[in-house]
C-alpha positions, 0 to 999 in steps of 0.5 A: 584154374585154382583159386589163390588161398587167402593168406592170414596172419593172426596178431593177438597177445593171448596164445589161447586166442591165436590157437583157437582162431588157427584151429577154426580156420584150418577147416577152410580149404581156401584159407591158410594161416601163414603166421601168428604174432604176439605183439603189435610190433611183431605184427608189423614186422611179419606183415612185411616178411610174410605179405599176407592178404588178411590180418586178424588184429587184436585191438588191445596189446601191450606194446603197440595197440591194434589201431596204430599197428593197422595204420602202420601196416596199411601205409606200407602195404595198402593191399593188406586188409585188416580185420580188427577184433575187440572185446568192446563193441565201442563205437569210438573204437570202431570209428578209429579202426575204420579211419586207420584203414581197417576193413572190418570190426568184430567183437571178441569172441566172434562167431565162427561163421561171422569171422570166416565171412569177414576173412573171405570178404577181406581176402577177395578185396586183397586179391582184387587190390593185388591184381590192380596193383600188378596191372598198374605196374605193368602199365608203368613199365610198358609206358614209362610213366604213371598209368592213366597219364596222357599228355600230362593229363590224368583223368579221374577214374569213372565213379561207380553207380550203386542202385538200391532197389526192392520190388516190394515197398516197405523193405527198408531201401531208403534206410539201406541207401542212406547208410550205405552211402555213409559207409562207402564215403571216406577221404579216398572214395567220396560218395553222393546219394541221389533220391530216385524216388521222384514222387515220394522220396524220403532221403532228405527226411532221413538226414533231417535236411528237407526243404532245401535244393532238389533235383528239380533245380539241376535237371533243366541245366544237365547239358551245361553242368559244372562242379560249381553249379553242382556244389551249390545245389547238392545238400551238404550233410556235414555229419557224414560228409556225404553230398545228397541230391533230394527228390522233388518236394511235391509229387507232381513236380516229378513230371518235370524230370525226364528220363534223359535228364536223370541219366545225364545227372547220374553220368555227370555225378560219376565224373565227380564221385567214386560212388553214386548211390541211388535210392529208388521206388518199387514201381519200375518207371522209365527213370528207374529202368534206365538207372538199373541199366546204367548201374554198375551194381544193384543192391536188391533188397528183400525181407523174410516176408513171402510177398517180398520173396515172391517179388524178388523172384519176379525181378530176378527173372526180369533182370535176366531178361534185360541182360543184367549180369547176375554178378551185378546183383547183390542180393541183400536180406534186410531185417533178418530175424533168427526166430523166423525159419525163412533163412538166407540160405533157404532163399538163396537155394529157392531163388537160385541166387546167393544172398550176399549180405544180411542186415539183422532186425533192429527196429529200435535203432532203425526207427529211432534213427529215421525219426531223429534224422540221424542215420545209424551209421553215424552213432550205432556202427557197433550195433549188429545192424551197423555191422551188417551195413558195413558188411554190405559196403564191403561186399559192394567194394569187393564186387566192384573190384571183381567186376572191374578185373573181369572187364579188364580181362575180357578187354585184354582177350579182345 
């Protein structure tokens, strides 16, 4: 079956920019430019008439600015994904764009590969949202009521477990887990961050919240947990809104948490949060193996170092043996340095598994963030490392939607 093309609307007040983007996209067989608009008002109008999947939106326009237009469009058509383009990589602009519902934020002029990649991620998300909406509408038509309603009770959708893992220590798993939880967290999709490195977990240090409650306070009560108990024990990271369950404060205390208790904690968190992000150690303990099995997606982290790539090959083989579907693995390259010849493409080809997300090297931003206890997604989103992390978050969201659609299709066939 032919894949639906990604329908794109370009909104920019500069004719040359509109034409350059249109020419760039005409070489993409799975992308179709369905229209162009010169103003924010015209963009809003055409979004209703043409119903595109993705809108490329300039942030500065003479009538309505891109952020206001994005907010208007997303309120009317939540399935339409907006990619904001701005000549300024200002973090305040970026924050406002994300709050307005933008899916991505690129600095003008964007690199061709960067723009196409952003459009395809947003397009995958848009198609998933359309399918979801169509299924909900069918459910309403068939049942005569709102989907999910049973006897007046509407259960919360099951939260998704995102496990961040690397078979090689020192690849930046904790940095990715902390910042990914922040990137996934918003008013509609709240996230909780759990430190699964029970002996030497550092999540609390990364957000400057050490010395507070830990998983040791919750594990003995897993069979009678409720929202109130959870709220008392979880660390509330005020700057991001993310809730955190820290690792034990001393290595020997890890023995107090059984595999069964850890899994029950994850399952309870799924009832309370849209995303349960789990940081892990490189050692495959029973706890981590069980968490891998339970997770919805695994963010598998590598770097350009040969030992990390070798270990990635080994873990990919092991995950296959465990029966983990390849689509559940989001292979991620961290600390990518363009000066090194080992590229994501070469690793993808060599290991026969696509590198789906790339986070560039920026030791100054990353190390400063750790030492300050202020994750870079809070004050450096506009930097390349922040954009790389946002791209990973979008890959996670899109992959969740795709996997859910596949699961529903398989269930319908059965």
